[in-house]
C-alpha positions in Angstrom: -33.5 94.1 74.9 -35.6 93.4 71.7 -33.5 92.6 68.7 -35.5 93.6 65.6 -34.4 91.4 62.6 -36.3 93.6 60.1 -33.7 95.7 58.2 -30.7 93.8 59.6 -28.2 92.5 57.1 -27.6 88.8 56.9 -24.2 88.9 58.7 -25.8 90.6 61.7 -28.7 88.2 61.7 -26.2 85.3 61.6 -24.3 86.8 64.5 -27.4 87.2 66.6 -28.8 83.7 65.8 -25.6 81.8 66.5 -25.2 83.5 69.9 -28.7 82.7 71.0 -29.6 79.3 69.5 -27.1 77.6 71.8 -25.6 75.1 72.2 -25.8 73.6 68.7 -24.6 70.1 67.8 -21.9 70.1 65.1 -22.1 67.8 62.0 -18.5 66.9 61.1 -19.1 65.8 57.5 -16.8 63.5 55.5 -17.4 63.3 51.8 -15.5 62.0 48.8 -13.5 64.3 46.6 -13.4 63.8 42.8 -10.0 62.1 42.9 -11.0 59.6 45.5 -9.6 61.2 48.7 -11.8 62.9 51.3 -13.1 66.2 52.4 -14.0 66.9 56.0 -15.9 70.0 57.2 -18.0 71.1 60.3 -21.5 72.5 60.1 -23.4 73.7 63.1 -26.8 74.4 61.5 -27.6 70.8 62.0 -30.2 68.5 63.5 -32.1 65.2 63.1 -35.5 65.9 61.7 -37.5 62.7 61.3 -37.3 59.1 62.4 -39.5 57.6 59.7 -37.5 57.9 57.4 -34.5 58.5 59.6 -33.2 61.9 58.3 -30.5 64.4 59.3 -30.3 67.9 57.9 -27.4 70.3 57.8 -27.1 73.7 56.1 -24.2 74.6 53.8 -23.3 78.1 52.8 -21.1 79.2 49.9 -17.4 79.8 49.8 -16.6 83.3 51.0 -13.9 83.8 48.3 -16.0 83.3 45.1 -19.5 82.4 46.3 -19.2 79.0 44.7 -20.8 75.9 46.3 -18.7 74.4 49.1 -16.9 71.1 48.4 -19.2 69.2 50.8 -22.3 70.1 48.8 -20.6 69.4 45.5 -19.2 66.0 46.6 -22.5 64.8 48.1 -24.5 65.9 45.1 -22.2 64.1 42.8 -21.5 60.9 44.8 -24.6 60.6 46.9 -23.2 59.3 50.2 -21.4 60.9 53.2 -20.6 60.3 56.9 -21.6 62.6 59.7 -19.5 62.5 62.9 -20.1 63.9 66.3 -16.8 65.3 67.7 -15.8 65.4 71.4 -13.7 67.9 73.2 -10.2 66.5 72.4 -11.1 66.9 68.7 -12.3 70.5 69.0 -9.1 72.1 67.6 -8.9 69.6 64.7 -12.6 70.0 63.9 -12.3 73.8 63.8 -9.3 73.7 61.6 -11.3 71.7 59.0 -13.5 74.8 58.5 -10.6 76.4 56.6 -11.4 77.1 53.0 -9.0 75.0 50.8 -8.8 74.6 47.0 -11.4 72.1 45.7 -10.1 68.5 46.1 -7.5 69.3 48.7 -8.0 67.1 51.7 -8.2 68.3 55.3 -7.4 64.8 56.6 -4.0 64.8 55.0 -3.2 68.2 56.5 -4.2 67.2 60.0 -3.2 63.5 60.1 -6.6 62.3 61.1 -7.0 58.5 60.8 -9.7 56.7 59.0 -11.1 53.2 59.5 -13.6 51.1 57.5 -17.2 51.8 58.4 -19.6 48.9 58.4 -22.6 49.7 56.3 -20.9 52.5 54.4 -18.9 52.7 51.2 -17.0 55.5 52.9 -14.7 55.3 56.0 -15.2 57.0 59.3 -12.9 58.9 61.6 -11.3 56.5 64.0 -11.3 58.8 67.0 -15.0 59.9 66.9 -17.4 58.2 69.3 -20.4 58.6 67.0 -20.7 58.4 63.2 -23.7 58.2 60.9 -23.6 56.5 57.5 -25.8 58.7 55.2 -27.2 58.7 51.7 -28.3 61.8 50.0 -32.1 62.2 50.3 -32.6 65.7 48.9 -30.9 69.1 48.6 -33.0 72.2 48.9 -31.8 75.8 48.3 -33.4 78.4 50.5 -32.9 82.1 51.2 -31.3 84.9 49.2 -27.8 83.6 49.4 -28.9 80.8 49.0 -28.1 78.2 51.7 -28.1 74.5 50.7 -30.1 72.3 53.0 -28.7 68.8 52.7 -31.0 66.0 53.9 -29.3 62.7 54.6 -31.0 59.3 55.0 -29.3 57.6 57.9 -28.5 54.0 56.9 -26.7 53.1 60.2 -24.7 54.5 63.1 -21.4 53.7 64.8 -21.3 54.3 68.5 -18.1 53.6 70.5 -18.5 50.4 72.6 -17.5 52.3 75.8 -20.6 54.5 75.4 -23.0 51.6 75.1 -25.1 50.3 78.1 -28.5 48.8 78.7 -31.1 49.8 81.2 -33.0 47.5 83.6 -35.5 46.6 80.8 -32.6 45.7 78.5 -33.1 48.7 76.3 -30.1 50.3 74.6 -28.8 53.3 76.4 -26.0 55.5 75.0 -24.1 57.3 77.6 -23.9 61.0 76.7 -21.1 61.7 79.2 -18.8 59.1 77.5 -19.5 60.6 74.1 -18.6 64.0 75.6 -19.8 66.0 72.5 -18.9 69.6 72.0 -21.6 72.2 71.2 -21.2 75.3 69.1 -21.8 78.7 70.6 -21.2 82.1 69.0 -17.8 83.3 67.6 -15.0 81.0 68.5 -16.7 79.5 71.5 -17.7 75.9 72.1 -19.3 74.3 75.2 -18.6 70.9 76.8 -20.6 68.9 79.2 -21.0 70.1 82.8 -23.7 68.6 85.0 -26.3 66.3 83.3 -29.7 67.1 84.7 -32.5 64.4 84.6 -36.1 65.7 84.4 -38.7 62.9 84.0 -41.1 63.5 81.2 -44.8 63.7 82.1 -46.5 60.3 81.7 
Protein backbone atom coordinates (compact mmCIF):
# COMPACT_ATOMS: atom_id res chain seq x y z
CA UNK A 1 0.00 0.00 0.00
CA UNK A 2 1.27 3.46 -0.93
CA UNK A 3 0.15 6.24 1.42
CA UNK A 4 0.10 9.51 -0.50
CA UNK A 5 0.60 12.44 1.86
CA UNK A 6 -0.35 15.01 -0.77
CA UNK A 7 -3.80 16.29 0.04
CA UNK A 8 -3.96 14.58 3.46
CA UNK A 9 -4.89 16.77 6.39
CA UNK A 10 -2.38 17.21 9.21
CA UNK A 11 -4.28 14.92 11.60
CA UNK A 12 -4.16 12.04 9.12
CA UNK A 13 -0.48 12.68 8.37
CA UNK A 14 0.26 12.65 12.11
CA UNK A 15 -1.67 9.40 12.50
CA UNK A 16 0.34 7.77 9.69
CA UNK A 17 3.73 9.04 10.81
CA UNK A 18 3.32 8.09 14.46
CA UNK A 19 2.38 4.53 13.53
CA UNK A 20 5.30 4.04 11.15
CA UNK A 21 8.22 5.95 12.70
CA UNK A 22 8.44 3.45 15.56
CA UNK A 23 9.53 3.06 18.23
CA UNK A 24 10.23 6.64 19.25
CA UNK A 25 12.01 7.65 22.46
CA UNK A 26 10.01 9.91 24.74
CA UNK A 27 11.36 13.12 26.25
CA UNK A 28 9.69 13.55 29.64
CA UNK A 29 10.38 17.24 30.16
CA UNK A 30 10.43 19.07 33.47
CA UNK A 31 10.29 22.87 33.36
CA UNK A 32 9.64 25.56 35.95
CA UNK A 33 6.25 27.28 36.18
CA UNK A 34 5.99 31.04 36.84
CA UNK A 35 5.21 30.56 40.54
CA UNK A 36 8.22 28.28 41.13
CA UNK A 37 6.63 24.83 41.01
CA UNK A 38 7.15 22.47 38.07
CA UNK A 39 5.50 21.34 34.86
CA UNK A 40 6.09 17.83 33.51
CA UNK A 41 5.06 16.66 30.04
CA UNK A 42 6.02 13.93 27.51
CA UNK A 43 7.03 14.51 23.87
CA UNK A 44 7.74 11.70 21.41
CA UNK A 45 8.96 13.81 18.49
CA UNK A 46 12.38 13.76 20.15
CA UNK A 47 15.99 12.90 19.37
CA UNK A 48 19.64 13.81 19.99
CA UNK A 49 20.94 15.70 16.97
CA UNK A 50 24.60 16.67 17.51
CA UNK A 51 27.47 15.84 19.87
CA UNK A 52 29.47 19.04 19.28
CA UNK A 53 27.72 20.92 20.77
CA UNK A 54 25.67 18.23 22.58
CA UNK A 55 22.09 19.02 21.53
CA UNK A 56 18.72 17.37 22.01
CA UNK A 57 15.61 18.43 20.12
CA UNK A 58 11.94 17.87 20.82
CA UNK A 59 8.88 19.21 19.06
CA UNK A 60 6.02 20.91 20.93
CA UNK A 61 2.58 21.45 19.45
CA UNK A 62 -0.07 23.86 20.71
CA UNK A 63 -2.84 23.37 23.23
CA UNK A 64 -5.89 21.74 21.59
CA UNK A 65 -8.30 23.94 23.56
CA UNK A 66 -7.21 27.43 22.45
CA UNK A 67 -4.16 26.91 20.17
CA UNK A 68 -1.95 28.69 22.70
CA UNK A 69 1.66 27.68 23.27
CA UNK A 70 2.00 24.75 25.66
CA UNK A 71 3.38 25.44 29.12
CA UNK A 72 6.61 23.56 28.40
CA UNK A 73 7.54 25.91 25.57
CA UNK A 74 6.49 29.02 27.54
CA UNK A 75 8.44 27.97 30.64
CA UNK A 76 11.61 27.10 28.73
CA UNK A 77 11.52 30.28 26.68
CA UNK A 78 11.14 32.39 29.84
CA UNK A 79 13.50 30.57 32.22
CA UNK A 80 15.98 28.97 29.78
CA UNK A 81 16.64 25.63 31.50
CA UNK A 82 14.86 22.28 31.68
CA UNK A 83 15.40 18.60 32.42
CA UNK A 84 14.70 15.75 29.97
CA UNK A 85 14.00 12.33 31.53
CA UNK A 86 13.85 8.88 29.94
CA UNK A 87 11.02 6.90 31.53
CA UNK A 88 10.93 3.13 32.04
CA UNK A 89 8.00 0.74 31.93
CA UNK A 90 6.90 1.17 35.57
CA UNK A 91 6.43 4.89 34.88
CA UNK A 92 4.43 4.49 31.66
CA UNK A 93 1.07 5.26 33.26
CA UNK A 94 2.34 8.29 35.16
CA UNK A 95 4.15 9.59 32.09
CA UNK A 96 1.04 9.28 29.93
CA UNK A 97 -1.07 11.00 32.59
CA UNK A 98 1.24 14.03 32.41
CA UNK A 99 0.13 14.60 28.80
CA UNK A 100 -3.22 15.85 30.17
CA UNK A 101 -3.89 19.52 29.40
CA UNK A 102 -4.03 21.50 32.66
CA UNK A 103 -4.48 25.22 33.39
CA UNK A 104 -1.20 27.13 33.01
CA UNK A 105 0.85 26.88 36.19
CA UNK A 106 -0.90 23.77 37.56
CA UNK A 107 1.67 21.08 38.35
CA UNK A 108 1.38 17.48 37.18
CA UNK A 109 3.84 16.40 39.86
CA UNK A 110 1.54 17.43 42.68
CA UNK A 111 -1.37 15.56 41.09
CA UNK A 112 0.62 12.33 40.67
CA UNK A 113 2.82 12.43 43.77
CA UNK A 114 6.05 12.11 41.77
CA UNK A 115 9.15 12.71 43.89
CA UNK A 116 11.91 15.13 42.96
CA UNK A 117 15.53 15.15 44.10
CA UNK A 118 18.38 17.63 43.57
CA UNK A 119 20.19 17.26 40.25
CA UNK A 120 23.94 17.92 40.25
CA UNK A 121 24.82 20.39 37.54
CA UNK A 122 21.27 21.74 37.26
CA UNK A 123 19.35 24.52 38.96
CA UNK A 124 16.27 22.32 38.55
CA UNK A 125 15.59 18.97 40.24
CA UNK A 126 15.07 15.64 38.52
CA UNK A 127 12.56 12.83 38.97
CA UNK A 128 13.88 10.46 41.59
CA UNK A 129 12.63 7.28 39.91
CA UNK A 130 13.92 7.86 36.36
CA UNK A 131 17.13 6.03 35.42
CA UNK A 132 18.27 8.78 33.00
CA UNK A 133 17.98 12.57 33.10
CA UNK A 134 19.63 15.33 31.05
CA UNK A 135 20.28 18.82 32.41
CA UNK A 136 19.61 21.18 29.51
CA UNK A 137 19.82 24.87 28.71
CA UNK A 138 17.80 26.46 25.93
CA UNK A 139 19.89 26.68 22.77
CA UNK A 140 17.22 27.81 20.32
CA UNK A 141 13.50 27.59 19.54
CA UNK A 142 12.41 27.39 15.91
CA UNK A 143 8.85 27.43 14.65
CA UNK A 144 8.13 25.30 11.62
CA UNK A 145 5.06 24.26 9.64
CA UNK A 146 1.60 25.70 9.25
CA UNK A 147 0.46 25.06 12.83
CA UNK A 148 3.30 25.85 13.71
CA UNK A 149 5.27 23.35 15.81
CA UNK A 150 7.93 24.65 18.18
CA UNK A 151 11.26 22.85 17.83
CA UNK A 152 13.07 23.22 21.15
CA UNK A 153 16.83 22.68 20.99
CA UNK A 154 18.47 21.96 24.33
CA UNK A 155 22.18 22.19 25.08
CA UNK A 156 22.99 19.22 27.31
CA UNK A 157 25.11 20.34 30.26
CA UNK A 158 25.26 16.93 31.93
CA UNK A 159 23.43 13.66 32.46
CA UNK A 160 22.37 11.53 35.39
CA UNK A 161 22.44 7.75 34.89
CA UNK A 162 21.40 5.35 37.63
CA UNK A 163 24.42 3.62 39.18
CA UNK A 164 22.87 0.22 38.55
CA UNK A 165 22.99 0.87 34.79
CA UNK A 166 26.69 1.80 34.76
CA UNK A 167 29.37 -0.69 33.74
CA UNK A 168 32.76 -0.68 32.02
CA UNK A 169 33.99 -2.80 29.12
CA UNK A 170 37.30 -4.67 28.93
CA UNK A 171 39.02 -1.46 27.77
CA UNK A 172 37.63 0.45 30.77
CA UNK A 173 35.24 2.47 28.61
CA UNK A 174 31.93 3.54 30.08
CA UNK A 175 29.07 1.26 29.11
CA UNK A 176 25.45 2.05 29.97
CA UNK A 177 23.27 -1.04 30.19
CA UNK A 178 20.15 -0.49 28.11
CA UNK A 179 18.27 -3.41 29.65
CA UNK A 180 18.67 -1.89 33.12
CA UNK A 181 17.37 1.46 31.91
CA UNK A 182 14.43 -0.43 30.35
CA UNK A 183 13.05 2.56 28.43
CA UNK A 184 9.61 2.65 26.92
CA UNK A 185 9.18 3.65 23.28
CA UNK A 186 6.19 5.36 21.73
CA UNK A 187 4.13 3.65 19.05
CA UNK A 188 0.86 4.91 17.56
CA UNK A 189 -2.33 5.65 19.49
CA UNK A 190 -2.15 4.49 23.10
CA UNK A 191 0.59 1.91 22.50
CA UNK A 192 4.12 1.78 23.89
CA UNK A 193 6.82 -0.81 23.43
CA UNK A 194 9.24 -2.21 26.02
CA UNK A 195 12.45 -4.13 25.53
CA UNK A 196 12.37 -7.67 24.24
CA UNK A 197 15.54 -9.27 22.90
CA UNK A 198 18.60 -7.07 22.42
CA UNK A 199 20.32 -7.98 19.16
CA UNK A 200 24.02 -7.19 18.71
CA UNK A 201 25.19 -6.56 15.15
CA UNK A 202 28.84 -5.44 14.88
CA UNK A 203 29.41 -2.36 12.78
CA UNK A 204 31.70 -2.67 9.76
CA UNK A 205 35.30 -1.74 10.55
